[in-house]
VEXDREN-2710 file (C-alpha; in Angstrom, 1 decimal):
% VEXDREN-2710
k/r/px/py/pz
1/MET/157.9/40.5/154.1
2/ASN/155.5/39.6/157.0
3/LYS/157.0/36.9/159.2
4/GLN/153.7/36.5/161.0
5/GLN/151.9/34.6/158.2
6/TYR/152.6/31.9/155.7
7/ASN/153.6/33.5/152.4
8/LYS/152.5/31.3/149.5
9/ASP/154.6/33.3/147.0
10/ASN/157.8/33.3/149.0
11/PRO/157.9/30.2/151.3
12/THR/159.7/31.1/154.6
13/LEU/159.8/29.4/157.9
14/VAL/157.6/31.2/160.5
15/ASP/157.7/30.8/164.3
16/SER/154.5/28.8/164.9
17/ILE/152.4/26.7/167.3
18/VAL/151.8/23.4/165.5
19/CYS/149.5/20.5/166.4
20/ALA/149.6/17.1/164.7
21/ILE/146.5/14.9/165.2
22/ASP/145.8/11.3/164.3
23/ILE/142.4/9.4/164.5
24/LEU/142.8/6.3/166.6
25/GLY/142.3/3.0/164.8
26/PHE/141.5/4.7/161.5
27/SER/143.6/2.4/159.3
28/GLN/141.8/-0.6/160.7
29/MET/138.5/1.1/160.1
30/ILE/139.4/1.6/156.4
31/VAL/140.5/-2.0/155.9
32/GLN/137.5/-3.5/157.7
33/SER/135.0/-1.2/155.9
34/CYS/136.4/-2.1/152.4
35/GLN/136.5/-5.8/153.2
36/GLU/132.9/-5.8/154.4
37/GLY/131.6/-3.6/151.6
38/TYR/130.8/-0.3/153.3
39/GLY/133.9/1.6/152.4
40/ASP/132.0/4.3/150.5
41/LYS/129.7/4.8/153.5
42/LEU/132.6/5.2/155.9
43/LEU/134.3/7.6/153.6
44/ARG/131.2/9.8/153.3
45/GLU/130.6/9.8/157.1
46/VAL/134.2/10.6/158.0
47/ASN/134.4/13.3/155.3
48/TYR/131.3/14.9/156.7
49/LEU/132.4/14.8/160.3
50/ILE/135.9/16.1/159.7
51/ASN/134.7/19.0/157.4
52/LYS/131.9/19.9/159.8
53/ASN/134.1/19.9/162.9
54/LYS/137.3/21.4/161.5
55/GLN/135.5/24.8/161.4
56/CYS/136.1/25.2/165.1
57/ILE/139.9/25.1/164.6
58/ILE/140.0/28.0/162.1
59/PRO/137.0/29.9/163.2
60/ASN/136.9/32.9/160.9
61/LYS/138.4/34.2/157.6
62/TYR/140.6/36.6/159.4
63/SER/142.6/33.9/161.3
64/GLN/146.1/33.3/160.0
65/GLY/145.9/29.7/161.1
66/LYS/146.1/26.9/158.5
67/ILE/144.9/23.3/158.3
68/LYS/146.2/20.4/156.2
69/ILE/144.2/17.1/156.3
70/PHE/145.4/13.8/154.7
71/THR/143.5/10.6/155.4
72/ASP/143.4/10.2/159.2
73/ASN/146.0/12.9/159.9
74/MET/145.6/16.6/160.5
75/VAL/148.2/19.4/160.9
76/VAL/147.0/22.7/162.5
77/ALA/149.3/25.7/162.7
78/TYR/149.1/29.2/164.0
79/PRO/151.9/31.7/163.2
80/ILE/153.1/33.4/166.4
81/LYS/152.7/37.2/167.0
82/GLY/154.4/38.7/170.0
83/ASP/155.0/36.3/172.8
84/GLY/152.7/33.7/171.4
85/GLU/150.3/33.5/174.4
86/ALA/147.2/34.3/172.3
87/GLU/148.0/31.7/169.6
88/LEU/148.7/29.0/172.1
89/ASP/145.5/29.8/174.0
90/GLU/143.6/29.7/170.7
91/ILE/145.0/26.4/169.5
92/LEU/144.4/24.7/172.9
93/GLU/140.8/25.9/172.9
94/ASN/140.0/25.1/169.3
95/VAL/141.7/21.8/169.1
96/ALA/140.0/20.7/172.3
97/GLU/136.6/21.5/170.8
98/TYR/137.5/19.5/167.6
99/GLN/138.7/16.5/169.8
100/PHE/135.5/16.7/171.9
101/ASN/133.2/16.9/168.9
102/LEU/134.8/13.8/167.2
103/SER/134.7/11.8/170.5
104/LEU/130.9/12.3/170.6
105/GLU/130.8/10.6/167.2
106/GLY/133.0/7.7/168.4
107/LEU/136.2/9.0/166.8
108/PHE/139.0/9.4/169.3
109/VAL/142.2/11.2/168.5
110/ARG/145.8/11.5/169.8
111/GLY/148.1/14.3/169.0
112/GLY/151.2/16.4/169.8
113/ILE/151.7/20.2/170.1
114/SER/155.1/21.9/169.6
115/VAL/156.4/25.3/168.9
116/GLY/159.1/26.5/166.4
117/ASP/159.9/27.1/162.8
118/PHE/157.2/25.9/160.4
119/TYR/155.7/26.5/156.9
120/ILE/152.5/25.4/155.3
121/ASN/150.7/26.0/152.0
122/GLU/148.4/24.0/149.7
123/ASP/151.1/21.6/148.7
124/ILE/153.5/21.2/151.6
125/VAL/154.0/21.2/155.4
126/PHE/157.6/21.7/156.5
127/GLY/159.7/22.5/159.5
128/PRO/161.2/21.2/162.8
129/ALA/158.0/22.2/164.7
130/LEU/156.1/19.7/162.6
131/LEU/158.6/16.9/163.3
132/ASP/158.5/17.6/167.0
133/ALA/154.7/17.6/167.1
134/HIS/154.5/14.4/165.0
135/TYR/157.1/12.7/167.3
136/THR/155.1/13.6/170.3
137/GLU/151.9/12.3/168.7
138/SER/153.3/9.1/167.3
139/GLN/155.8/8.1/170.0
140/ILE/154.7/9.6/173.3
141/ALA/150.9/10.2/173.3
142/CYS/150.0/6.5/173.0
143/TYR/146.5/7.0/174.3
144/PRO/143.7/9.3/172.9
145/ARG/145.3/12.4/174.3
146/ILE/146.9/15.5/172.7
147/LEU/150.1/16.2/174.5
148/LEU/152.2/19.4/174.8
149/ASP/155.9/18.8/174.2
150/LYS/158.5/20.1/176.6
151/LYS/159.0/23.4/174.8
152/THR/155.3/24.1/174.7
153/VAL/154.9/23.2/178.4
154/GLU/157.6/25.7/179.3
155/ARG/155.8/28.4/177.4
156/LEU/152.5/27.7/179.0
157/ARG/154.1/27.6/182.5
158/GLY/155.4/31.1/181.8
159/TYR/152.0/32.4/180.6
160/ILE/150.1/30.8/183.6
161/GLY/152.7/32.2/186.0
162/ASN/152.1/35.7/184.6
163/THR/148.3/35.7/184.5
164/ASP/147.4/33.0/187.0
165/THR/144.0/32.6/185.3
166/ILE/141.9/29.6/186.2
167/ALA/140.5/29.4/182.7
168/GLN/144.0/28.7/181.3
169/LYS/144.8/26.1/183.9
170/ASN/141.5/24.2/183.3
171/LYS/142.4/23.6/179.7
172/ILE/145.2/21.3/180.7
173/LEU/145.6/18.2/182.9
174/ILE/148.8/16.5/183.9
175/ASP/148.8/12.7/183.5
176/THR/150.4/10.1/185.8
177/ASP/153.4/9.9/183.6
178/GLY/154.0/13.7/183.9
179/GLN/152.7/14.6/180.4
180/TRP/150.6/17.7/180.0
181/PHE/147.5/17.0/177.8
182/ILE/144.5/18.9/176.6
183/ASN/141.5/18.6/178.9
184/TYR/139.1/18.4/176.0
185/LEU/136.0/17.7/178.2
186/ASN/136.4/21.2/179.5
187/THR/134.7/22.2/176.2
188/ILE/131.3/21.5/177.8
189/PHE/131.7/24.7/179.8
190/LYS/132.2/26.7/176.5
191/TYR/129.5/24.9/174.4
192/TYR/126.5/26.9/175.7
193/LYS/128.1/29.8/177.4
194/ASP/125.5/32.1/176.0
195/CYS/122.7/30.1/177.6
196/THR/120.7/32.3/180.0
197/ASN/118.8/29.5/181.6
198/GLU/121.1/28.0/184.3
199/TYR/119.0/24.8/184.7
200/GLU/119.1/24.2/180.9
201/PHE/122.8/24.8/180.8
202/GLU/123.4/22.2/183.5
203/ARG/121.1/19.7/181.7
204/ILE/123.0/20.1/178.5
205/LYS/126.4/19.6/180.2
206/LEU/125.2/16.4/181.8
207/ALA/123.7/15.1/178.5
208/LEU/127.0/15.7/176.7
209/LEU/129.0/13.8/179.3
210/GLU/126.5/11.0/179.2
211/ARG/126.9/10.8/175.5
212/HIS/130.7/10.8/175.9
213/LYS/130.4/8.0/178.5
214/CYS/128.2/5.9/176.2
215/LYS/130.7/6.1/173.3
216/ILE/133.6/5.0/175.5
217/GLU/131.6/2.1/176.9
218/GLU/130.8/1.1/173.3
219/MET/134.5/1.1/172.5
220/LEU/135.4/-0.9/175.6
221/LEU/132.9/-3.6/174.6
222/THR/134.0/-3.6/170.9
223/TYR/137.6/-4.1/171.7
224/LYS/137.5/-6.3/174.8
225/GLU/139.3/-9.1/173.0
226/ASN/142.0/-6.8/171.6
227/ILE/143.9/-5.8/174.7
228/ARG/146.2/-3.4/173.0
229/VAL/143.4/-1.2/171.7
230/TRP/141.1/-1.9/174.7
231/ASP/143.8/-0.4/177.0
232/LYS/143.6/2.9/175.1
233/TYR/139.9/3.2/175.9
234/VAL/140.5/2.2/179.5
235/TRP/142.7/5.3/179.6
236/THR/139.9/7.4/178.1
237/ALA/137.4/6.0/180.6
238/ASN/139.7/6.9/183.5
239/TYR/140.1/10.4/182.1
240/HIS/136.3/10.7/181.8
241/ASN/135.8/9.5/185.4
242/CYS/138.5/11.9/186.6
243/PHE/136.8/14.8/184.9
244/CYS/133.4/13.8/186.5
245/ASP/135.1/13.6/189.9
246/LEU/136.6/17.1/189.5
247/TYR/133.5/18.9/188.2
248/PHE/130.4/16.7/188.9
249/PRO/131.2/14.7/192.0
250/LYS/127.6/14.2/193.0
251/GLU/126.6/12.8/189.5
252/LYS/127.7/9.2/190.2
253/SER/125.8/7.8/187.2
254/LEU/128.0/9.8/184.8
255/LYS/131.0/7.6/185.7
256/ILE/132.0/4.5/183.8
257/SER/131.7/1.3/185.9
258/ARG/135.0/-0.1/187.1
259/LYS/133.8/-3.5/186.0
260/LEU/134.3/-2.4/182.4
261/LEU/137.9/-1.2/183.2
262/LEU/139.2/-4.4/184.9
263/SER/140.4/-7.5/183.1
264/TRP/140.4/-10.5/185.4
265/PRO/141.4/-14.1/184.6
266/ARG/138.7/-16.7/185.1
267/GLN/138.5/-20.4/185.6
268/ILE/137.6/-22.8/182.8
269/SER/133.8/-23.3/182.6
270/THR/131.7/-25.7/180.7
271/GLN/131.2/-23.1/178.0
272/ASP/134.9/-23.2/177.2
273/ILE/135.0/-27.0/176.6
END
């Protein structure tokens, strides 16, 4: 029996890299769309976006990776071969692209990645790696970020220590709370890597960041009276600005204005009376 793939005829736990992903605010979107009479429209749009963008996670028919989608949740798993470096690298890159693509459509996600025993088929997802990934997503991530749990961080530390490649390091950022999360905006450097015109490549990267900026600004304005949700997009805006500072420091217009990120009290005015 091959312990490097998920055997549908003889279910067996397989050492795997597992990612659990949740779309931020999706339950509220469902309720609101049905109350206001556009539930079918939302269903069709989300179905189209998820099915279009999930292709980047399992890129070809030869991959042993598997996906399970239910409502606003997705589980992605890659069985580990050897030391697991290739599988972790693949899931980081592919999930980042999925997260980035959805963000450009105004769908922001949070998630967790873990490593350990896992099994998946058409009917079931099972194993401690799934529980750890789900716990990281639901209890620790909080913001629209996909976190690596402690076991995954330790593995990645070892891989980076052995190879010391800049490409691997750039796929991850470390947050102020010490959590390691996927630097999904790094996808812009991959998007048009085959572009031979350097000027066109630069223009495309800036256009993608501008589109990402506009979506975040839209969310900040939409949720300005819901402080709990608004705060999640403040985090996303700060991440966006941090990325711009790191890679495009001269492009000041790409950054989200601090005025949108601050919530100051004000005095009573005539409009309030």
